[in-house]
N, C-alpha and C positions, 0 to 999 in steps of 0.2 A: 847612806845605806845602799848596799849593793842591789842592783836590779835583780828581779826574779824572772827568769827566762822560761817561757813555756812553748812547747811545740804541739800544735794541733794537727793531727793527721785524719782528715775527713774529706771524703769525695763528694758529699752533697754541698754544693757551693753555697746555697742560701743558709744552710745550717752552719757551715764553717765561718761564713761572714758574720752571722749573729754571735757565735761563740767568741770570735776574735774581738768584736766590738765590746762585748760585755766584760771580757777578761781585761781588755785595755782600760775600760772604765774603772776596773778594780785595782788598777795600778801595775799590771804585769806587762812585760815585754813579750809579744806574741809573734810566732812564725806559723804559717799555715802551709801544709803540703797535702796533696790529694792521692798519693800513691805509696804503697808499702815499701817498694824497693827504694824510692827516693828518700823515704824516712830513714831507712837503714843507712844510706849513704850520708845523709845529713848528720845523723847521730854518731857517726864515726869521725866527725870533724869538729874542731872548735868553732865557736864558743860552746861550752858545755851547757846543756839544758837542765833546769831544775825539776821539770815534770813534763811527761808526755801524755797528751790526751789522744787516745788511739781508738779509732773506729774498728770494728771487726770486719765489716764487709768493705774491702778495698780492692781496687785493681792492682795487678802486679803480685802482691802478697797480701793475704788477709792478716787481720790484726793478731790472731793467735800465732801465726808463723813469724810475724815481726817480733812479737814478744819473746818467743822461744829463741830466735836467732840473736836477739840482743843479749839475753841472759847467757847463751852459749858462748858469745864473744866476750863475756866479762863486763858488759855494760849493765849497771844496776840502777839506772835512772828510774825514779818512781813512775809508774804507769797507771793512769785511770783509763779503763777500757769502756767504750761506748758501744752499745749494740741494740738491735731490735729484738734480740733473743733474750728472754727474761726467765726461762725455766731454771730451777735450781741447779740442774746439771750443767747448763750453759754458764752460769755464774762460776761454778766450781771449775769447769774447763778453763775459763779465763784466768782464774787465780792460779791454777796449776801450770798454765802456760807461762806465767811470770808476771801477770798483772798484780798490782797492789790494791786496786779497788775496781769496782765494776758498777756501771750505771746503765739501766735499760732505757731505751727510747720509747715513747717520748718522755721527756723529763721537764720538771719545773726549773726555771732559771735559778731560783734561790737554792734548790736542792743541789744542782750542779755546782754552783759557786761554793756551797758549803763543803761538798766533797773535795774540791780543789784545795780549799783552805785547810780542810782536815788532813789531807795527805801531806801537805807542806808542814803542818803542825806535828804530825806523827814523825816525819823525818827529823824535825828539830828535837822532839821528845826523845827519840832514839839516840840522838847525839847529845842528850842531856841539856837541851835548851841551847842558849847562846854561849854558855860557859865552856871553856876548854876542859876536857876530862882526860886524865892520864889513862893510858891503856890498863885494862884490868887483867888479872891472872886467873885462869881456871886450869889447874894442873900445869902441864907444859905449854898450854896455849895462852897467847897474849891477844886480848880482845880490844880492838880499837874501834869504838863506835863512831868517832869523828870521821874516820876514813872508811867505815863499813868493811873492816877487814879482821880476819883472824890469822895470826902469824904463829906458826909452829914448826920447829925443826927446820927452819930456813925456807919453809913453804908458805906462801901467802894465799889465803882463801878469801875471795870477795863475797860479801853478804848482800842479798837483796834487802830491801826495806822490811819486808815481812819476816825474813830470817832474823834480821837484827832486832826487830821489835819483839819477836818471840823470845829470843835469847835475853833481851833486856827484861822482859816480864819475869822470866824464870830467875834471873839473877836478883831481881828486886824482892823475890819471895823465897830465899834459901830455906830449905828444909820443909816448905809447905807444899802440899799437893795442889797443883794447878790443874783444874779440870778442862776437858775439851770445850765445854760450853763457854767458860770464861775466856779461853783463848780465842774462840770464834768471835766473841763479842768485842774483846779489847784489841785484838790484833787484826782480825779480818773484817770487822764491822758487819758480821753476819749474825743471823739469829742463832741462839745457843743450840737449838735442836736441828740445825742443818746437817743433813746426811752427807758426809764427805770423809775421805781418807787423807785429805790434804794435810791436816795437822800431823798425823802419823808420819807422813812422808817428810815433812819438814824436820821433825824430831830425828828421823834417820839421818838426814843430811847434817844436822848440827852435831850429832854423835861422831860422824866421820871427822869432824874438825877438832873435837875436844877430847875424845876418848882414846885411851891406849889400844883398846880392842872394842870397836863399835858393837860387836856381837855380844860382848859381856860388859855392858856399860857400868861404870861406877860413879859417874858424875851426873848424868841425866837418867834417872831411873823411872821405869814404868810402874805405876801402882795400879794393878789390874782392876778395871772397872771404875777407876776414880780419876786417873789423869797421870801427870808426870811431876817428879820432884827433883830439884837440883840439889846436889850434895856437894858443897864446896870442900876443897882439900883442907 
């Protein structure tokens, strides 16, 4: 079985040491860095990491900036963001910066390990488990969940874990209205009543990839007051 490689970016030495110890006990290969700029440099080089555990308050660049720069550079490694900020708007800011999950300090070890396992499972679920899956068609777009890509008209769009998981959820429910609360719970791991425009923003991005005219969508439709519905061709 291939090793699962995790990068921990945390400048509190005692916490980083404890995280590394427990992740290694769980069977992961772990690297630790304490600086945001160093993390960006490491993630631009092989070997590829399977998950980044990213603190918000870092020297050099904070975790929000690291996440944004990674996504802007086309690196869509799953990110678990750690922070002492736990207000709902801080959680939403982290997710909108590009994080895939968010955990407030202080946290229980078992909760932390469950979040790590959950993100890795979500990645595998989005890829359809361990089985190879042929790319799917949605209009002129070819969706490759194994590679986290949408290919259309010779252009490749990379997908984040959350974008891919949202698209997978819609594709698994063709013709059914999927509400924002269901998406927040199943894709974001947030309470269904969380106030955020993040889902709407992600829908806008997916439409850019699969619609002929994103302003007049025919494949991912808004059902006012209820949610969204995917209409296959």
